[in-house]
N, C-alpha and C positions, 0 to 999 in steps of 0.2 A: 867473254863467255864462250865456251866451246859448244857448238850445236851439232857436232858430229863425232864420229870415231869413238863412240861409247857403246859397248856391247849391251844388247837387250834381248829378252826372250821374244820369240815370235808372238805377234799380236794379231789374232784373227778376229778381234772385235766381239768375241762372245763371252758371256759371263762364265765364271769358273765354278761349275757345279751348282747345286741348289742354292738360290740366292740368300735365303734367310731362315732355312729350316735347320733343326738340330739334325746332324748327320745320323744316318742309321747306325745301329750298333755294329761294331766289328771288333775283332781282336787286335789290341795294340801289339806291336811287335818291334823288337829291336831290328834296325834296318842294316843288314850286312853290307849293303852298297851305299849307305847313307854317307853324307859328307863327314869328314873328320870333325871332332869337336873343336870349336874355336879355343884359342889359348886362354881367353878370359873365363871359360866355363869348363874347367878340366874335369869336374866331378858330376856334371849334369848327366841325366839319363836321356838318351836320344831315342825318339820313337817316330815311327810312321804308322799310318792307319790305312786299312784296305777299304776305303770309301772313295767314291768319285769326287766328293767335295774336298778331299784332302790330297788328291793326286799331286805328286811331285813336291809335297810339303814335308818338312822335318820339324819336329818339336823337341826343344831342349827343356826338360823339366828340372827346375832348380829349386832349392830352398834358400830364399833370400834372407838376409840378416835384418833388413828393415823394409818398410813398405810405405810409410807416410813421408813424403819428400817435401822439403822446404823449397819454394821457388826462389831463385836468386833475387836479391833485393833490387837489383838494377833493372829487372824486367818490367815490361809495361802491361802487365795483366792484372785483372781485378781480383786475384786470389793469391793466397800465400802458401797453401798446402795442396798437394796432389797425391793421388794413388794411381799407380799404373801396374795392373796385374800381369800385363803382357808386354813383350818387347818384340818389334816386328809385327807385321799385320797382313793377313790374307786378303784384306780389301784391295790391296795392290793399286791404290790410287797413284797415278803417275806423278802427281805434284806434291805428295805428302811431305810436309816440312820436317817430320821426325826421321826421315831416312838416314841422315848423317849419324844418328846415334848408334846405328848398327856398326859403324866403323870402330867404335870403342870396344867392340867385342871381337875384333879381327874378322868381321864379316863385311860384305860390301853393301853399299847403300842402294843398290839396284835390285837385282834378282834375289839376292839373299834376304833382303828386307821383306820381300813379298812371300818367300817360301820357307824361311828358316826362323821360326818363332820361338822366343823364350817364354816359358810359362812358369810363373812363380806359384808353384803348387801349394805353398803354405801361406798364401796371401790372406785368407780369411782369419787364420789363427794369429797372424802378425797384427792385423788391424785391431783385433780385440785386445791383444796384449798392449799395443801402443796407446790405444784409447784409455786403457786402465792405468797407464803410468801417471804418477803424481805430477810429473812435469807437463803433461798435456793440458792445454787450456781450452779445449773445445772449439778450436778455430774451424772455419768453413773449409771443407775439402772438395776439390774439383776432380772429377774423373772423366776420362775420355779426352783429355787435353794433349796427350802425346800420341799414343796409338789407341785405337777404338777398343774399349773394354767389352763391347758386344760384337766383336768380329766373330767369324764362324767358329773358331776354336772354342769360344765360350759355350757353345752348344754341347761340347764334349766335356770340358773341364769344369764348368759350373762354379767358377770362382766368385761371381758377383752375388749370388744369393747369400753366401756367408759374409761377404763384405757388407752388404746392405743390412743384414740382420744385426751385425755388430754395431753399425752406425745407428740403427734404430734403438738397440738396447741401451746405448749410451746417449741417446737423444742428441747426436752430433749433426749439425747442419752439413749438407752436402749438395752437390749438383752433378749432373751427368750430361755430357755432350756426346752424341753418337750418330752414326749412320745406320746402326743396326736395328732392325725390327725385332730382334730377339729380346729387346728390352721389355716387350709386352709379356714375356714369360714371367717376369718379376714384378708385374703390376700389383699383385696383392701385397708384396713386401714393400713396394714403394708407397702404397697407400697407408700401410701401417706406420712406416717411418714418417710420412707427412703428418700423421696425427700427433706426433710428439716433437717434431723439429721442422726446420725449413728445408724443403727439398725442391731443387730447381731441375727442370728437364728441358733440354734443348735438342733439336734435331738439325743436322747439317744437310741442307739441300741447296746446292749452288745453281742448279738448272734442272729442267725437266726434259731436255732433248735426249731421246733414247739412244740415238746414234752416238752422241758424245759420251753418254753414260757408259755404254757397252765398251767403248774404246779406252776412256780415261779412268774409269772406276770399275774395272771388270769383275772384282770380287764382292761388290756391295749389292745390297738390295736395290731394286730400281727406285728412282726418285718418287714414282707414284706410290710404291709400297711404303716408302718412308712417310709420305704424307698421309697415307691410311693409318699409319701408326700414330702420327700426330693427332688425328681425329679420335682414335681410340683413347689416347692419353687425355685428351681434352674432355671426352665424355666421362672419363673417370675422375674428373675434377681438377686436373693439373692445368696450370696456365703455361702452355708450351710456347717457347720462343723458337724461331728458326734462324739459324746462322746461314745466310745465303752465301755459301763459300765452297770453293772459290768461284769467282766470276772470271771466266777465261777470255783474255783478249783475242779478238778475231773470231771467237767461237760462240760465246754465250753473253757477250756484252752489248749486243744490239738492243735497240729499244723494243723490238718485237720479242726477242728472247726474254728480256727482263720482264716485259708485260705478262707474257705467258707464265713465267715462273712465279711472279708475285701473285697473280690471279689464283694459281693452284695452291699456293701457300695460304692465301686468305680463305679459300674454300675449305681448307683442312681444319679451320678453327684456331690456328695459331694466334697468339696475342700480339706478336711483334715479329719483325724481320730486320736483321742487321746484315748489310752487305759487306763483303770483304773481297776486293779484287785479288787475283792471284799474286802471291809472293813466292819467291824462289830462293831458298837458302842453299848453301853448298850441300851437295848430295842430291837433293831434290832438283836443283838447277840443272845438273848434268843429265839426270834421268829423264826429266821432262823435255829437255832440249832434244834428246834422242827421239822421244816420242813425236814431238812436233815435226822434226826433220823427216821422219818416216811417214807420218800420216797427213801432215799439212805443210809441206815444204814451202808453199807460197807465203806462209806466215813468218818464216824465219827472219826476214829483214825487220818486220814489225817488232818481234820479240827482242832482237838485238838492240833496237832503238829504245824500247821501253825499259829494258833491264840492263842497260849498258853501265849504269853507275852503281848497281847494287841489287839487293834482294827485292826491293819494293819498286813498283811502278811510280812514275812521277805523281806528285800530289795533285796536280791539275787533272790527271786522268782519274785518280781515285775520287776526286770531288765530282767529276762528270758522271761516273758510274753511280755513286751514292745518290746524286740528284735524280737520276733516272729511277732508281729503286724507290726513293722517298716519294716521288711524284706518283708512281704506280701504286704504292702502298696507300696513299691518301685516296686515290680513286676507288680502291677496294675496301676502304674503311679499316685499314690495318696499320698498327703502330709501326714506326720504322726509325732508323737512326738518321740523325742529321749528318751532313758530310763530314764534319769534324769528329763524329763519333765512329766513323767507319773502321778505324783501327783500334778502338777501345773495346775489343771483343776478346773472348777467351782463346787466344792463340799463344801458346807458351813459347818462350825463347828456347833456342838450342842450348842445352845445359853445358856449362863450361867444363864439367867433368862427367865421366860416365857414372850412371847410377851404381850404388853399391850392390853388387851381385855376388859378393863372396859367399861361398856355401858354408853352412853350419857343419 
């Protein structure tokens, strides 16, 4: 693994703009100085916006040919179908496993992934059309399993209301995993959908340490704001689970850090917590290594040891972390995953081929 010599944007540890609010109205504009369109998106409309929350970001608006994706059969995830209305993510999580998918679009897995976001502007109409197809059998659809469907761009593009409305109208079961508190905007629609089909809601909160959050997840709502959203969803009648992911070696894997995080999750009203130690796939591996080398150089030897054989930390380490979480969860009256269940959580594989983004 290379832990250096990878370019990265300056990291001052501060969040990027308003953390969870819909950006104020501004006029979209074609960006004369915007990066050239990647080869995979030759007909996309490129836009930038004059709002602080979107500073330095470029959006590629495309009309996708399909939107409901089948998960490869060899994957180890508990769902078969996904919807991903965005590609790339302004949450800018240093460890995001989806980073390498940007390379399929002739973009890089680092800074481009954080700042050059593909928006499938026809997502809602595609969902409705595909759910109406005679071949569709009504399978469960997972969302937020690649990049976050409630990233800040959703405040402007508003793709999720149309998607949820279509799923509601067809009484099609679905689930959402997110770090975005913007999900509360769609709470009325989620309640309507839950009255006719199964709706699962999960929030990702790996830790509550604000220093680590500001550095490692600079574009996300704070962990405490996410847990406030869990409370609001719980009060609305949803049984919300929390994916405690990722747990970062040397930073958030201590007994004290895990205890504090699990206690906060329990206080939010979540019904369960599932731990997931950090895993580092290609793309994320190099970007995260750069971040660790810059911000926590003393941890570089430990990461070399833990991830020397692949993307996942050793099973013994995973069991140790899962045991700490399970023990804390029991103390706080919260359901939790057993050690062997720690990897049976909704984390999708890196797709073997790029998603079909051919334009109509």
